[in-house]
DRENZA-470927 format. One line per field, with one value per residue (C-alpha): residue in three letters; x, y, z. Coordinates in steps of 0.02 Angstrom, whole numbers, plus 50000, padded with zeros to 5 digits. Example, Ala and Ser with C-alpha at 12.3 -4.5 7.8 and 13.67 -1.06 7.14 Angstrom:
<recs>
res <- (Ala / Ser)
u <- (50615 / 50684)
v <- (49775 / 49947)
w <- (50390 / 50357)
</recs>
This chain:
<recs>
res <- (Met / Pro / Thr / Asn / Asp / Ser / Ala / Val / Ile / Glu / Phe / Arg / Asp / Ala / Ser / Ala / Arg / Ala / Gly / Gly / Lys / Thr / Met / Val / Glu / Gly / Leu / Ser / Phe / Gln / Ile / Ala / Gln / Gly / Glu / Thr / Leu / Val / Leu / Leu / Gly / Arg / Ser / Gly / Ser / Gly / Lys / Thr / Thr / Thr / Leu / Lys / Leu / Ile / Asn / Arg / Leu / Leu / Asp / Pro / Ala / Glu / Gly / Ala / Val / Cys / Val / Glu / Gln / Lys / Ser / Thr / Thr / Glu / Trp / Asp / Ala / Ile / Arg / Leu / Arg / Arg / Arg / Ile / Gly / Tyr / Val / Ile / Gln / Glu / Thr / Gly / Leu / Phe / Pro / His / Phe / Thr / Val / Glu / Arg / Asn / Ile / Ser / Val / Val / Pro / Arg / Leu / Glu / Gly / Trp / Asp / Glu / Ala / Arg / Ile / Arg / Ala / Arg / Val / Val / Glu / Leu / Leu / Glu / Leu / Val / Gly / Leu / Asp / Ala / Gly / Ser / Phe / Ala / His / Arg / Tyr / Pro / His / Glu / Leu / Ser / Gly / Gly / Gln / Arg / Gln / Arg / Val / Gly / Val / Ala / Arg / Ala / Leu / Ala / Ala / Asp / Pro / Pro / Ile / Ile / Leu / Met / Asp / Glu / Pro / Phe / Gly / Ala / Leu / Asp / Pro / Leu / Thr / Arg / Ala / Glu / Leu / Gln / Arg / Glu / Phe / Ala / Gln / Leu / Ser / Arg / Ser / Leu / His / Lys / Thr / Ile / Val / Phe / Val / Thr / His / Asp / Val / Arg / Glu / Ala / Phe / Ala / Leu / Ala / Ser / Arg / Ile / Gly / Leu / Phe / Lys / Asp / Gly / Arg / Leu / Val / Glu / Ile / Ser / Glu / Pro / Ala / Ala / Phe / Ala / Arg / Ser / Glu / Asn / Glu / Glu / Ala / Arg / Ala / Phe / Cys / Glu / Ser / Leu / Asn)
u <- (50000 / 50073 / 50109 / 50024 / 50179 / 50184 / 49998 / 49946 / 49763 / 49699 / 49523 / 49508 / 49342 / 49255 / 49068 / 48961 / 48777 / 48663 / 48480 / 48480 / 48541 / 48709 / 48802 / 48964 / 49013 / 49170 / 49295 / 49474 / 49609 / 49762 / 49823 / 50009 / 50097 / 50093 / 49957 / 49803 / 49663 / 49507 / 49345 / 49230 / 49049 / 48869 / 48775 / 48739 / 48868 / 48965 / 49105 / 49070 / 49031 / 49206 / 49282 / 49184 / 49257 / 49433 / 49408 / 49293 / 49133 / 49075 / 49142 / 49141 / 49002 / 49116 / 49300 / 49422 / 49490 / 49670 / 49757 / 49945 / 49937 / 49809 / 49624 / 49517 / 49420 / 49583 / 49616 / 49550 / 49429 / 49488 / 49672 / 49634 / 49538 / 49677 / 49794 / 49673 / 49631 / 49452 / 49387 / 49204 / 49096 / 49064 / 49210 / 49110 / 49203 / 49145 / 49052 / 49090 / 49278 / 49401 / 49504 / 49649 / 49541 / 49467 / 49638 / 49709 / 49571 / 49669 / 49839 / 49755 / 49678 / 49852 / 49923 / 50031 / 50096 / 50030 / 50189 / 50193 / 50008 / 50029 / 50177 / 50081 / 49929 / 50037 / 50128 / 49968 / 49877 / 50025 / 50027 / 49846 / 49868 / 49793 / 49886 / 49890 / 49886 / 49727 / 49634 / 49684 / 49561 / 49414 / 49261 / 49194 / 49049 / 49175 / 49256 / 49210 / 49170 / 49343 / 49426 / 49325 / 49380 / 49561 / 49539 / 49459 / 49612 / 49727 / 49629 / 49643 / 49832 / 49854 / 49926 / 50021 / 49919 / 49985 / 49813 / 49689 / 49509 / 49414 / 49229 / 49181 / 49271 / 49253 / 49079 / 48985 / 49101 / 49078 / 49171 / 49313 / 49350 / 49337 / 49463 / 49581 / 49574 / 49596 / 49758 / 49819 / 49772 / 49863 / 50022 / 49998 / 49973 / 50133 / 50234 / 50163 / 50171 / 50016 / 49907 / 49745 / 49576 / 49467 / 49282 / 49201 / 49069 / 49160 / 49266 / 49365 / 49414 / 49464 / 49580 / 49654 / 49698 / 49715 / 49865 / 49733 / 49546 / 49431 / 49260 / 49107 / 48941 / 48800 / 48912 / 49051 / 49221 / 49212 / 49375 / 49536 / 49677 / 49791 / 49705 / 49780 / 49723 / 49554 / 49529 / 49555 / 49448 / 49319 / 49212 / 49040 / 49028 / 49204 / 49166 / 49007 / 49105 / 49241 / 49113 / 49035 / 49195 / 49140)
v <- (50000 / 50171 / 50300 / 50469 / 50549 / 50426 / 50415 / 50493 / 50480 / 50468 / 50454 / 50512 / 50454 / 50527 / 50521 / 50588 / 50627 / 50668 / 50717 / 50687 / 50508 / 50444 / 50373 / 50321 / 50329 / 50315 / 50288 / 50279 / 50210 / 50261 / 50230 / 50230 / 50295 / 50166 / 50060 / 49995 / 49991 / 49905 / 49954 / 49804 / 49793 / 49772 / 49910 / 50056 / 50006 / 50171 / 50137 / 50278 / 50399 / 50363 / 50408 / 50571 / 50616 / 50599 / 50718 / 50834 / 50801 / 50780 / 50856 / 50754 / 50791 / 50735 / 50693 / 50731 / 50664 / 50713 / 50709 / 50731 / 50775 / 50916 / 50909 / 50909 / 51057 / 51156 / 51117 / 51222 / 51097 / 51126 / 51108 / 50951 / 50870 / 50909 / 50806 / 50660 / 50558 / 50493 / 50345 / 50296 / 50161 / 50205 / 50329 / 50491 / 50543 / 50703 / 50638 / 50792 / 50784 / 50673 / 50548 / 50671 / 50813 / 50702 / 50649 / 50825 / 50914 / 50936 / 50970 / 51110 / 51181 / 51173 / 51276 / 51144 / 51191 / 51098 / 50999 / 50933 / 50888 / 50794 / 50696 / 50653 / 50592 / 50478 / 50413 / 50375 / 50293 / 50177 / 50144 / 50086 / 49981 / 50095 / 50153 / 50343 / 50356 / 50253 / 50319 / 50498 / 50577 / 50460 / 50506 / 50403 / 50333 / 50258 / 50153 / 49989 / 49984 / 49919 / 50053 / 50189 / 50124 / 50128 / 50309 / 50346 / 50277 / 50377 / 50536 / 50505 / 50489 / 50637 / 50767 / 50632 / 50646 / 50554 / 50482 / 50387 / 50351 / 50217 / 50186 / 50015 / 50060 / 49888 / 49847 / 49874 / 49770 / 49592 / 49461 / 49432 / 49617 / 49646 / 49508 / 49576 / 49752 / 49689 / 49602 / 49756 / 49871 / 49761 / 49774 / 49961 / 49996 / 49903 / 50002 / 50175 / 50170 / 50279 / 50279 / 50199 / 50180 / 50060 / 50027 / 49861 / 49738 / 49596 / 49496 / 49414 / 49587 / 49637 / 49488 / 49517 / 49700 / 49744 / 49776 / 49781 / 49756 / 49869 / 49790 / 49900 / 49853 / 49974 / 50127 / 50058 / 49986 / 49814 / 49738 / 49803 / 49683 / 49611 / 49484 / 49331 / 49389 / 49439 / 49262 / 49197 / 49330 / 49277 / 49429 / 49368 / 49485 / 49444 / 49259 / 49283 / 49368 / 49236 / 49095 / 49174 / 49128 / 48947)
w <- (50000 / 49953 / 50086 / 50086 / 50008 / 49861 / 49824 / 49659 / 49711 / 49888 / 49959 / 50140 / 50213 / 50060 / 50030 / 49888 / 49871 / 49726 / 49735 / 49922 / 49900 / 49964 / 49814 / 49899 / 50082 / 50187 / 50046 / 50110 / 49995 / 49896 / 49719 / 49681 / 49525 / 49385 / 49465 / 49375 / 49503 / 49437 / 49523 / 49516 / 49568 / 49518 / 49425 / 49540 / 49671 / 49662 / 49538 / 49415 / 49556 / 49622 / 49453 / 49451 / 49620 / 49548 / 49401 / 49498 / 49404 / 49584 / 49744 / 49904 / 50027 / 50169 / 50177 / 50038 / 49874 / 49836 / 49667 / 49670 / 49855 / 49829 / 49868 / 49711 / 49781 / 49780 / 49597 / 49455 / 49379 / 49200 / 49244 / 49342 / 49199 / 49075 / 49184 / 49174 / 49019 / 49018 / 48916 / 48921 / 48842 / 48659 / 48675 / 48663 / 48505 / 48420 / 48266 / 48159 / 48195 / 48103 / 48203 / 48199 / 48266 / 48401 / 48463 / 48458 / 48557 / 48719 / 48638 / 48537 / 48695 / 48773 / 48629 / 48546 / 48372 / 48220 / 48185 / 48364 / 48354 / 48190 / 48258 / 48417 / 48319 / 48213 / 48368 / 48461 / 48317 / 48293 / 48481 / 48480 / 48323 / 48190 / 48034 / 48035 / 47846 / 47839 / 47992 / 48035 / 47913 / 47941 / 48043 / 48189 / 48088 / 47967 / 48106 / 48187 / 48373 / 48415 / 48308 / 48395 / 48564 / 48507 / 48453 / 48622 / 48711 / 48596 / 48634 / 48821 / 48803 / 48685 / 48805 / 48903 / 49063 / 49217 / 49260 / 49152 / 49203 / 49106 / 49132 / 49059 / 48896 / 48818 / 48882 / 48719 / 48610 / 48549 / 48653 / 48529 / 48503 / 48690 / 48729 / 48596 / 48667 / 48844 / 48794 / 48701 / 48845 / 48972 / 48867 / 48843 / 49028 / 49073 / 48946 / 48984 / 49176 / 49193 / 49348 / 49287 / 49370 / 49270 / 49304 / 49259 / 49318 / 49228 / 49351 / 49210 / 49147 / 49323 / 49342 / 49169 / 49195 / 49379 / 49488 / 49625 / 49627 / 49727 / 49755 / 49782 / 49859 / 49899 / 49889 / 49998 / 49958 / 50038 / 49975 / 49897 / 49860 / 49727 / 49612 / 49696 / 49868 / 49798 / 49734 / 49912 / 49997 / 50125 / 50086 / 50031 / 49880 / 49823 / 49835 / 49733 / 49593 / 49595 / 49592 / 49437 / 49344 / 49354)
</recs>
């Protein structure tokens, strides 16, 4: 477990509410640099709410969430979000932008020159397994689901943020494409050394990708451990997820 000084992200007894309802409660955990923490749980258990606390789409009602040793409420929200790549299911690509324009949104906002942007787009498309000459000038509707997800990952990496948040990014894909992207993402995460928080309700995906697995139930984090320890957990919810593998 990282110490306070080494944690890139830290939850300190954080809770969040929306519409008078408690969404998550009493979250206390840390995420180290280069770690892939997979948040696992049933629908509505608090996983996506936890992501939103990290990039300040939500502020904690109690406690604190710290990014790079500073409370999210002390960050300028725009500056914070530009230090965090965000990948969602179905990618959220701008349909009227080409692949190149989609990937370069944040670098353009950051004032990068055109030559640097072009070089970065080529680099990232190659990194996610797409030929820049063939794909840079296509539009999202001209891509397959797997190709759109690859572009979504490239866009999240565009300005080289230290933190990547991924909210069920492969959930809408067919099983074969999903397995292929999981393998590629596992290799990518090892080579890039980013701090990644990845939401899923798929226990197989959690075991395939995680440095540690954080299990949510009813808005609480009920287990957080490395995959091997998670598989041996006596927690009832963890056992239910592991038994589903059979």
